TORTILO-184659 format. One line per field, with one value per residue (C-alpha): residue number from 1; residue in three letters; y, x, z. Coordinates in Angstrom, 3 decimals, always signed. Each point is the difference from the previous one (the first is absolute). Example, Ala and Ser with C-alpha at 12.3 -4.5 7.8 and 13.67 -1.06 7.14 Angstrom:
BEGIN
nr <- [1|2]
rest <- [ALA|SER]
c2 <- [-4.500|+3.440]
c1 <- [+12.300|+1.370]
c3 <- [+7.800|-0.660]
// end
This chain:
BEGIN
nr <- [1|2|3|4|5|6|7|8|9|10|11|12|13|14|15|16|17|18|19|20|21|22|23|24|25|26|27|28|29|30|31|32|33|34|35|36|37|38|39|40|41|42|43|44|45|46|47|48|49|50|51|52|53|54|55|56|57|58|59|60|61|62|63|64|65|66|67|68|69|70|71|72|73|74|75|76|77|78|79|80|81|82|83|84|85|86|87|88|89|90|91|92|93|94|95|96|97|98|99|100|101|102|103|104|105|106|107|108|109|110|111|112|113|114|115|116|117|118|119|120|121|122|123|124|125|126|127|128|129|130|131|132|133|134|135|136|137|138|139|140|141|142|143|144|145|146|147|148|149|150|151|152|153|154|155|156|157|158|159|160|161|162|163|164|165|166|167|168|169|170|171|172]
rest <- [MET|GLU|TRP|THR|GLY|ALA|ARG|TYR|ALA|ASP|THR|PRO|THR|VAL|GLU|VAL|ARG|ARG|ARG|ILE|GLU|ALA|ALA|PRO|ARG|ARG|VAL|TRP|GLU|LEU|VAL|THR|ASP|ILE|GLY|LEU|MET|PRO|ARG|LEU|SER|ASP|GLU|LEU|GLN|SER|VAL|ARG|TRP|LEU|GLY|GLU|ALA|THR|GLY|PRO|ALA|VAL|GLY|ALA|ARG|PHE|ALA|GLY|HIS|SER|ARG|HIS|GLU|ALA|PHE|GLY|SER|TRP|GLU|THR|THR|SER|TYR|VAL|VAL|GLU|CYS|ALA|ALA|PRO|ARG|VAL|PHE|ALA|TRP|ALA|VAL|SER|ASP|PRO|ARG|HIS|PRO|SER|ALA|VAL|TRP|ARG|PHE|THR|LEU|ASP|ALA|ARG|ASP|ASP|GLY|THR|THR|ASP|LEU|THR|GLN|TRP|MET|ARG|LEU|GLY|PRO|GLY|ARG|SER|GLY|LEU|SER|ALA|ALA|ILE|GLU|ARG|MET|PRO|GLU|LYS|GLU|GLN|LYS|ILE|VAL|PHE|VAL|ARG|LEU|ARG|GLU|PHE|GLU|ARG|ASN|MET|GLY|ALA|THR|LEU|ASP|ALA|LEU|LYS|THR|LEU|ALA|GLU|GLU|ALA|ALA|LEU]
c2 <- [+50.344|+3.637|+3.126|+1.476|+1.928|-1.604|+0.158|-2.272|+1.845|-0.548|-3.002|-0.897|-3.631|-2.349|-2.696|-3.396|-1.939|-3.254|-2.465|-3.053|-2.575|-1.515|+0.369|+1.812|-2.824|-1.091|+3.443|+0.190|-3.197|+1.330|+4.208|-0.963|-2.734|+2.006|-2.903|+0.274|+3.832|-0.766|-2.003|+2.637|+3.236|+0.502|+2.535|-2.084|-2.701|-1.772|+0.097|-1.365|+0.374|+1.214|-0.788|-1.987|+0.756|-2.720|+1.727|+3.227|+1.891|+2.976|+1.099|-3.113|+1.234|-1.057|+0.683|+0.049|-0.045|+2.567|+0.912|+2.549|+1.090|+3.157|+0.314|-3.342|-2.885|+0.745|-1.739|+1.968|-1.233|-0.220|+0.300|-1.120|+2.724|-1.159|-3.530|-0.742|-3.120|+0.056|+3.159|+2.206|-0.628|+2.978|+0.626|+2.714|+0.204|+0.818|+1.236|+0.288|+3.132|+1.274|-1.994|+0.271|-1.162|-2.419|-2.341|-1.856|-2.439|+0.365|-2.431|+0.586|-3.043|+0.365|-0.800|-3.242|-1.578|+2.064|+2.089|+3.803|+0.144|+3.410|+1.003|+2.630|+1.538|+3.728|+1.487|+1.248|+2.012|-1.546|-0.201|-2.506|-0.723|+2.169|+2.684|+0.477|-0.066|+2.712|+1.551|-0.680|+2.046|+1.762|+1.754|-2.883|-0.907|-0.391|-1.377|-3.146|+0.124|-0.846|-2.194|-2.363|+0.092|-1.278|-2.244|-1.427|+0.540|-2.731|-2.237|-0.422|-0.592|-2.695|-1.250|+0.000|-1.238|-3.211|-0.255|-0.538|-2.755|-1.763|+0.721|-0.765|-3.096|-1.246|+0.510|-2.486]
c1 <- [+28.803|+0.294|+1.921|-2.570|+2.418|-2.948|+1.377|-0.169|-2.986|-2.328|-0.065|+1.433|-1.798|+1.122|-1.783|+0.420|-2.407|-0.150|-2.413|+0.452|-1.583|-0.965|-3.453|-0.263|-0.046|+3.280|+1.102|-0.698|+0.784|+3.704|-0.131|-1.588|+3.102|+2.105|+2.347|+0.552|+1.315|+3.108|+0.745|-0.877|+2.034|+3.033|+0.091|-3.769|+2.590|-2.953|-3.280|-2.553|-2.771|-0.107|-2.197|-2.960|-0.121|+0.468|-1.423|-1.184|-2.519|-1.135|+1.881|+2.905|+3.341|+3.437|+3.480|+2.222|+3.572|+1.875|+3.837|+0.093|+4.601|-0.941|-1.859|+1.181|-2.524|-3.326|-3.229|-3.030|-3.418|-3.329|-3.567|-2.411|-2.401|-1.799|-0.878|-3.004|+0.907|+0.597|+0.237|+2.462|+2.481|+1.398|+2.314|+1.220|+3.534|+1.284|-3.112|-3.666|-1.113|+3.461|+1.855|+3.034|-1.140|-2.684|+0.016|-3.707|-0.165|-3.442|-1.088|-2.221|-2.260|-0.413|-2.622|+2.401|+1.277|+3.291|+0.606|+1.539|+2.709|+0.635|+2.211|+0.074|+1.812|+0.511|+2.616|-1.013|-0.838|+0.999|+4.311|+2.145|+3.488|-0.239|-0.640|+3.226|+1.898|-2.110|+1.192|+3.412|-0.387|-2.728|+0.767|-0.399|-2.897|-2.011|+2.583|+0.088|-3.183|-0.191|+2.387|-1.703|-3.609|+2.244|+1.286|-3.345|-1.139|+2.257|-0.065|-4.126|+0.638|+2.236|-2.440|-3.028|+2.071|+0.952|-3.737|-0.800|+2.267|-1.134|-3.953|-0.132|+2.854|-2.202|-4.203|+1.863]
c3 <- [+29.313|-0.715|+1.732|+2.173|+2.993|+3.204|+2.934|+3.221|+1.083|-3.381|+0.585|-3.249|-1.544|-3.081|-1.820|-2.074|-1.917|-1.878|-1.487|+0.749|-2.001|+3.241|+2.280|+3.155|+2.241|-1.325|+0.275|+3.318|+1.532|-1.217|+0.965|+3.732|+0.209|+2.226|+0.563|-3.933|-0.890|+1.694|-2.637|-2.324|+1.103|+0.601|+3.088|+1.958|+1.667|+2.132|+1.294|+2.592|+1.006|+4.289|+2.704|-0.911|-3.517|-2.230|-3.790|-1.187|+1.736|+0.733|+2.563|+0.566|+0.948|-2.109|+0.585|-3.041|+0.336|-2.977|-1.143|-3.145|-0.241|+0.895|+2.739|+1.710|+1.485|+2.004|+1.115|-0.184|+1.641|-3.422|+1.015|-2.492|-0.268|-3.432|-0.464|-2.891|-1.314|-3.396|-0.263|+2.587|+2.496|+1.470|+2.754|+2.496|+0.242|+3.829|+1.157|-1.464|+1.648|-1.746|-2.235|-1.131|-3.154|-1.096|-2.987|-2.264|-1.839|-1.725|-2.845|-2.443|-1.667|-3.561|-2.644|-1.253|+2.816|+0.675|+2.778|-0.197|+3.170|+1.633|+2.541|+1.903|+1.840|+2.282|+1.924|+3.446|+1.767|+3.318|+0.246|-1.728|-1.434|-2.361|+2.473|+1.428|-3.320|-0.632|+3.373|-0.847|-3.732|+0.224|-3.414|-1.890|+1.420|-3.440|-1.464|+2.699|+0.291|-4.247|-0.109|+2.557|-1.427|-2.876|+1.132|+1.305|-3.147|-1.618|+3.302|-0.197|-3.669|+0.602|+2.617|-2.802|-2.054|+2.095|+1.450|-4.029|-0.357|+3.128|-0.742|-4.233|+0.904|+2.214|-2.431|-2.421]
// end
């Protein structure tokens, strides 16, 4: 990730992509299994569907509990905002109309039966834990945003690598 000088209000994004030697349906099963995600993340500790939801569908809600050395522990409610099997699964954090972040997995089927999997996220425009850090040190906002985006990029890469391993093991 290169320095962009982005501020939180710019709603900066980060994206990571991997080629997976498995069919999109198999990859879809993994990326929409929210219970799997804490096993693949250092930050996300647990996830559970809320209300009547038992799986991914637009409007479904889930709660996630996270922990970070610098930010402590927190819980958020996320709302599925896109769900088109086996192509896109996206959710907005906290408020679907004014989210603190939006996360998306996009699966692109290739002619050879493999899948290009992309994980993308956008900060803001709603408040998040990063907002408090920026308010405490407004002169460091661009650095705070850059460091967090770089951290997301690294963690997303690790998640995609783990998903790739799981999908390809199942494809054998």
